[in-house]
C-alpha positions, 0 to 999 in steps of 0.5 A, spaced: 188 507 145 194 508 140 201 504 140 207 508 138 210 503 134 208 501 127 209 501 119 205 502 113 206 503 106 202 506 100 204 506 092 201 510 086 202 508 079 201 511 072 204 510 066 209 516 067 211 515 074 210 511 080 210 514 088 212 510 094 211 512 101 212 509 107 212 511 115 215 507 121 214 509 128 217 508 134 217 510 141 219 517 143 217 522 149 215 527 144 213 527 136 219 527 132 219 527 124 225 525 120 224 525 112 228 522 107 224 525 100 226 524 093 230 531 091 224 533 086 219 533 091 222 536 097 218 543 096 212 539 099 216 537 105 213 542 110 206 540 107 207 532 108 210 534 115 204 538 117 199 532 115 203 527 119 202 532 125 195 533 124 194 525 125 200 523 130 201 526 137 207 522 139 213 518 137 219 518 132 216 518 125 220 516 119 217 518 112 220 515 106 218 518 099 221 515 093 219 518 086 220 514 079 219 517 073 218 513 066 216 518 062 219 526 062 219 532 058 225 534 062 232 536 058 239 536 060 243 542 057 251 544 059 253 550 062 258 551 057 261 557 060 262 554 067 265 548 063 270 552 060 272 555 066 273 548 069 277 546 063 281 552 064 282 551 071 283 543 071 289 544 065 292 549 069 292 543 075 294 538 070 300 542 068 303 542 075 301 535 077 301 531 071 294 529 073 288 530 069 280 530 070 276 524 067 269 525 064 266 523 071 269 529 074 266 534 070 259 531 070 260 531 078 261 538 078 254 541 081 251 546 075 255 544 069 249 539 067 242 543 068 236 540 068 230 544 064 224 540 066 216 542 065 214 537 070 214 542 076 212 539 083 205 541 082 204 535 077 205 530 083 202 534 089 195 531 088 198 524 087 203 524 093 198 527 098 193 522 097 198 517 097 201 519 104 194 520 107 193 513 105 199 511 108 197 515 115 191 511 115 194 505 114 199 507 120 194 509 125 190 502 123 196 498 125 198 503 131 190 502 134 191 494 133 197 494 137 194 499 142 188 494 143 193 489 146 196 494 150 189 496 153 188 489 155 194 489 159 193 496 162 186 494 164 189 487 167 194 491 171 189 496 173 184 490 176 191 488 180 192 495 183 184 495 185 185 488 189 191 490 192 188 497 195 182 493 197 186 488 201 190 494 204 184 498 206 181 491 209 187 491 214 188 498 215 183 498 221 186 492 224 193 496 223 191 502 227 188 497 232 194 493 233 198 500 234 193 502 239 194 496 243 202 496 242 202 503 245 197 502 250 202 496 253 208 500 252 205 506 256 203 501 262 210 498 262 213 505 262 208 507 268 209 501 272 205 501 278 203 509 277 196 510 276 195 510 268 193 517 265 187 515 261 187 522 258 194 523 256 194 516 253 189 518 249 192 524 247 198 521 245 195 515 241 191 520 237 197 524 235 201 517 233 195 514 229 195 521 225 202 520 224 201 513 222 195 512 219 194 510 211 187 512 210 189 519 206 194 515 202 188 510 200 183 515 199 188 518 194 190 512 191 183 510 190 182 517 186 188 516 182 185 509 180 179 512 178 182 517 173 187 511 171 181 507 168 177 513 166 183 515 161 184 508 159 177 509 155 178 516 152 179 517 145 185 521 145 193 520 147 193 519 154 201 516 155 203 522 158 197 523 163 198 516 165 205 516 166 204 522 171 198 518 174 203 512 175 208 516 178 203 519 183 200 512 185 208 510 186 209 516 191 202 514 195 205 507 195 211 509 198 208 513 203 204 507 205 210 502 206 214 507 210 208 507 215 206 500 215 206 496 221 204 489 218 208 484 214 201 483 210 200 490 208 208 491 207 207 485 202 202 488 198 205 495 198 211 491 194 206 488 189 203 495 188 209 498 186 211 492 182 204 493 178 205 500 177 212 499 174 209 494 169 204 499 168 209 504 166 213 500 162 207 499 158 205 506 158 212 507 154 209 504 148 202 508 147 201 515 145 
């Protein structure tokens, strides 16, 4: 089981350059990847995102990649034609406004300074991908470590569900018997001294018991709980499946609560719903 939260960092160092790759992961319903990559490496962005998608299924992931170059074969040239055009334009503006540009104004214009580099992106590709792979593995290890704690909590909550369901199961027959006796007494009160129609009583009783029986809901809760424990043990992302399952268990609990004729059962239904809500809170933290 993997948590959706975690952080990792990996670096690569050579005498020519250094690379730093960091990953942060937060809770999110779907997989979202945000990138902040050094300009000279953006050509490799899609490959980096693809590598992350192969390993992480859910969560908001932030990728930060920094490149620091110590030695470079790059040269910087001036586009003199473009510079001349800007000088002419700025002189015209200066004559009319009295405001003239500084050196930094020219330097900030895109295209005037042209970098000619023999260090193509391929120079960094292998080191970058290896560094990213290492960062991903570190992130997965962190997510697994945090996920183990969540697994323990979900297992404990599952056992609490089992105990509450078992108690309700033990009382379901008692509730039906109490309801049968109550209906019998009410029927006699309504009939007064008239002769009791046993066949009619049993027919009415059968209809009422079908309406108020919680056996089907308990059976479905047991099926859902068995699937819950199974999902806790599988080695794949289960967050969405567990969330759906908890919604189904909550629905069955609500139905049992609406049918309950006993304070003891109603009390356990409240405990069931509280446990299911705690489960849903924990599920929000896993893939």
